[in-house]
N, C-alpha and C positions, 0 to 999 in steps of 0.2 A: 580125232578131235578137231572141231572147226577152229578157225583162227581167233579163238577167244583171247589167246595171249597177246596178239597184235592189238586187239581192241583194248585190252587192259592197259597196255603201254600208251596208246594214243589218248586215252581218256583220263587217265590217272587222276586218271588215265581212262578214257571213255570206252565202254563196252557194249555188249549185246544183252540178252535177257532171260526172264524168269518163267516158271511154269508151275507144276504141281509142287506144293510146299510139303516137305517131309519133316522129319523130326530129329534134330541133332541134340546134343547136350547143351544146357544153358551156358552162355558166355558171361562171365562176371566182369564186365567192363562198364562200370558206371562211376564216373563219366567215361565216355568212349575215347580214351587217349590212344595215340599212335602206338606207344609202348605196349599197352595192354592188348591191343588188337594184333600186333605183331606176335606177341607171346602166344595168343590163342591160335594164330595161324600156324606157328611152329608146332604147337601141340597137335593140331589136326594133321600136319604133315608127318608126324612121327609114326603114325599107323599105316602109312602107305607101303605096299609091298612091291608094286611094279616100278621098274626104273623110270619109264615114261612119266608116270604119275608123280613120282618123287621129284623128277626134274622140273615138271611144270609148277609144282608147288614152290620149290626153291627159287625158280625163276621169278615167280610173282613176288615173293618176299624180298628177294634181292632188288628187283625193280622198284619196289615201294621204298626200300631204304635209300636207294639212289635218289629217288624223287624227293625224299626228305632231306637230302644233302649229307647223308651218313654213308659216305663212300667206303670207308674202311670196313664198316659192318657189312655193307653190301658185298664187298669182295669176299669177306669171310663166308657169307651165306652162299655166294656163287661157287665157292670151293667145294660145296656139297653136290654140285651138278655133275653128273657122270657123262652125259653126251657132249662131245666137243662142239657140235653145232649149236646146241642150246647154250653152252658156256659162252661161245663167241657172241651170240645174240644178247646175252646178259651183259657182257662187257661193253657191247655197243650202247646199251642203255646207260651204262655208267658214263660213257663219253658224252652222250646227249645231255645227261643231267649236269655233268661238270661244266660243259660248254655254256649251258643256260645260266649257270651260277658265275660265269666269267673266269672259271679256273682253267684257262686254256692250256697251260703247260701240263697240268695234271691230266686233262682230257687227251692231249696228244700222247703222253706216256702210256696211258691205258690203251689207246687205239693201236699203238705200235706193238703191243703185246698180244693183240688178238690173233689167234692162230686159225686162219680161215683162208683157204686157197681156191674156193669155188669161183666160178665165173661171176656170179652175183655175190661178190664177197662182202661179208658183214664188216670186215675191216675197212674195205674201201668206202663203204657207205658211212661208216662211223667217221672216217677222216673227212668225207664230204660234208657231213652234218656239222662237224666242228668248224670247217672252213666257212660254211654258210653263216654260221653264228658270228664268226669273227668279222666277216664282210659286212654283215648287218650293223655292226658297231663301228664301222669305218676302218677296221684293221685289214685293209685290202692286201698289203704286202705280206702280212703274216698269214693270211688265208692262202695265198699262192704258195708260200713256203710250206704250209701244212700239206697241201695236196701233192707236192713233189714226192712225198712218201708213198703215193699210189704207183705201183710198178707197171700196171697195164696202161699203155699210152692212150688207148681209147677211153678207158674209165677216167684217167687223169684229165683228159680234155673235157670230158663230160662234167667232172667236178669243177673245172675252171669255168665252164659255162654257167654252172650253178652259182658260182661266186659273182659273176657279172650280173646275173639276174637278181641276186640278193641285194646287190648295191642299187640296182634300178628300183627295186621295191622300197628301198629306204628313201627314194626321191632324188637321189643324186645321179641324174642321167649322164652328165658329162663323164663322171668317174666310171659309170657303168660301161660306157662306150670304150673308155680307155682300157678297162679290165677285159672287155671282150677282145680287144686287139691283142691282148697278151696270151690268148688261148693257144696252148701248144708251144709257145716260143720260149718260155722260161726254162723248160726242161732241157731241150736239146741244143739251144743256140746261145746260151750265156757263157761267159768266160769262167765264172766261178762254179765249181761243181759241189753239190751238196752230198753229204755222206749217204743219203738215202737214194740217190740216183743209181739205178741198176740198168745195165745194158739189156736190150731186148731184141729178139728176132723180128719184132714188128717195126723197128726203126724205119725200114725202107718204105713202110706204108703209113708212117705217122702223118704225112702231109694230108692225105685224104681224111683221116680221122679229125685232125685239127680243123680243117675247113668245115667239116660237117657240124661240129659243135660251135664253131664260130657263127655259122649261119643260124643255128638254133638259138644261140644267145641273142643275136640281133633280132630275130623274129619275136622272141619273148619280150625284149625291150620295147619293140614297136607296139606290141599289144599293151604293155604297161603304160606307155605314153598315152595311148588312146583311151584306156580306162580312166586315166586321170583327167581326161577332158581335152587333151591336146591332140586332136585327130590329125591335124596337118603335120605335126612333128612325127607322129606315128607313121603316117604314110611316107614321109620323107625317108625315115629309117628303113621301112619295108622295101621301098623302090630302090634303095641302095644295095640291097642284097643281090649279089650276082648269080646266085643259085636259083633256078626256076622253082624247085620244090620248096626251098626255104622261103622264098618270096611269097609263094602261094599260101604257105602256112601263116605267115605274118598278115597278109591281106585278109585271110579268112578270120583271123583273130580280131582284126580291126573292125570288120563288118559285124562281128558278134558284139563288140563293144558299142558300136553305133546302135544296134538293136536295143541293148540294155539302156541306152540313153534315150530311147523312144524315137529314133530317127530311122524309120524303115526305108524310106526312099534313098537316103544316103548309103545305107547298108547295101541296098540293091545295086547302087552305082559302083560301090567298092567291089562287090562280088563279080560284077561284069568285067572288072579290070583284071581278074585272076586269069593267068594265061595257061597254067598247068591243067592237063586233062583231069577231070574229076576233083580238081583242087578247090572248087567252090562248094563242096559237099557240106562242110561244117557251117559255112556262111548261110547256105540255103536252109539248113535245118533251123538255125538260129532265127532267120527271117520268118519262117513259118510259125515258129513259136512266138515271135514278137507279134505277129498278126493275131494269133489266138489271144495273147495277153491283152491286146487292144480291143478284144471282143469281136474281131472279124473271123468268126468260126468258119464261114463259108469259104473265104479266100484262103484261110489256113488249111482247110481240108483239101482244097484243090491243089495247093502247092505240095502238101504232104503226100498226096497220091502220086503226083509227078515225081517226087523224090524217090518214093519206093519203087516206082516203075523204072527210073533211070539208074538208080544206084543199088537196087535190091536191099534197101535199108528202111526199116520201119521206125527209125528214131523220131522223125517229124510227127508221125501219127501218134506215137507214144506221148510226145510232148503235148500234142493237141488234146489227147484224152485226159492228161493230167490237168491242163488248164480248164477244160470243161468241168471236171470234177471239182476243182478248187472254186469255181464260180457257181457251183450248185447245179450245173446242167448234167445230172447223173445219167439220165436216159441217153442223152447225146453222147456222153462219154462211153457208155457201154456199146453204143452203135459204132463208134469209132474203133473200139477194140475189134469188132468183127471184120474190119478192113485190114488189120495188120497180118501180113502173110509170113513174116519171119518169126519163128517160134520163140527165139531168145528175146526179141523185142516185145512180143505178146506177153510173155511171162513177166517181164519188167513192167509193162503197162498195167497188168492185172494187180501187181503188188502196189503200184502207186495209187490206183483207184481204190484198192482195199484200205490203204492208209487214209484216204480222204473220207471214206465211209465211217471209219472209226472216229475221225475228228467230229463228226456230227452225231455220234452215238448210234449209228446203224451197225451194231456189232454182228448181227446175223448176216447181213448183206456182205460185210467185210469177210467173215469166215467162208461164206460161199465163194467169194472171189478168190480168196487164198487157196481154197480147195481146188480151184480150176487151174492153178499153176502146175504145169506138167513136171517141172524139175524139182525133185525133193529138196535139194539144198537151197534152191531159190524160195521154196515154200517156207523153209526154216528161216531164211534171211528176212523174208517179208514179215513173219510174225515177230521176229526179233526187232526189226526196225519200228514196227508199230508199237510194240511194248515199250521200247525205249522212249518213244515220243510221249506215250501216256505217262510213264514214270517221271519224265522230265517236267511234264506239265502238272505234276502233283497227283496224278490219277493212278497211283500204284495199285489200288484194289482192282481197277479195271484192267490194268496191265497183267496182273496175276490171273484174273478170270479168263482173259483172252488166251494166255499161255496154257492154263489148265484145260481149256477147251480143245486146244490144238495139240499139245505136246504128249508124246509117248514117254515111257520111262527113260529111254535112251537120251532124250533131249531135255527133260524137265529141269534137272539141277543146273545144267549149263545156262538155260534161259533164266532161271531164278537168279543166278549169280549176276547176270547182266542187268536185270531189273534193279537189283539191290544197288549196284554201282551207279546206275543212272539216277536212282532216287537220292543217293548220297550227294552226287554232283549237283543235284537241284537244291541241296541244302538241308535235307531231312536225314541227317546221319544217324540219329538215335533209332529211328524207325527202321532204317536200313540194317543196322546191327541186329535188331530184333528179328528181322526176317532171315538174316544170315544164320542165326541160331538154329533155324529149322532145316538147314541143309544136312542131309545124312552122308553124302559122299564126301569123304575127307579131303580129296583133291580140290573139289570145287569150294568146299568150306574154307580151305587154306587160301585159295585164290581170292575169294570174296573178301575175307578178313584182311588180307594183305592190301587189296585195293582200297578198302575202307580206311586202313591205317594211313595210306598215302594222302587221303583226303581229310584226315583228322588233325592236321598240324595246328 
């Protein structure tokens, strides 16, 4: 199963899309209230025989309840999940929902109960998510206290960097700088010991971890300053970073911000100041794209070719093809595709151009372009993305037609589920419920109905 669950949570929860419409039993939810839709989702889940399918359905229902602020019911639903990994991911959604609602103590208590010891720990991510939300609301000390509970020193410092960046995004740059200076220091070098502090064999190497995330935080703060229009302050922050690679990442981000502000020459000047080998790659791709956005296709093509030659990367050519398609230069866009030598970049560019064909109603050309994508999963993703765009724009019939044309039986109901949720997020909940009635697969039916319930508040 593709990452439909991730999309469900993000879009709630935003997802992927639809295809052949089949025929489930009618859903008696008029009006379409959250309680009615949740009940229908549970009814659909009752008939599931496979553990994986049951867990996916219960996850969707639990995530919807959490999104609705009904954490006690969400926990009860999650108790039906059999996979420890899926259970941990459900609990992380409860942390996210509680944090958004300002229930920080509840969120922390839930996070501390997550049983997940993987390197990419769901528990650690949940604690970081909570801390970022606290920092965004000015609760910086509380955020640092939260991430003390992360046992891995590298992940702890990463979470502390996220705190500093969250403060910067709130617009408080001085406090963000102060927060960055605290990265790694609160855990090992303060007099008072918190009960969540646990000794680690990585202590001897914590200095290099802390420095890395300190540099990353400063680089991101420099970019945030530049995006807000204060290029000089951003450059000052970037040039103060003692690490060559960190400084290069900051300078590349600043150049990208300058491109976004329409100042190509200034971006080129910034890119030339990057000292690290190949450190200007991101900046040069952004500059080539900026030239294309300004209508200089010839100059953009020349630079994009040079980037592919120097870096073995077709990102700039992909960006050019997208700009050409967006501006209606479809023949030029297809010609640019022929120059992309990296297959991953070529598949991505074909998906982008197909999306632009759909925007102007050239469905046949879009399908031909999608069919040329070599990777099956990327073909699926391309159709999903196009269908979501159409459903979001209120063109649900076109979205379903596109998916019907593309999808096989294995993909159809997953795609229909995504279209339904995109349609509801665009404001057409009743029509989305009507389409959800047509889903035969009880797992996708439950997932769709749960997602609609979260949007029916």
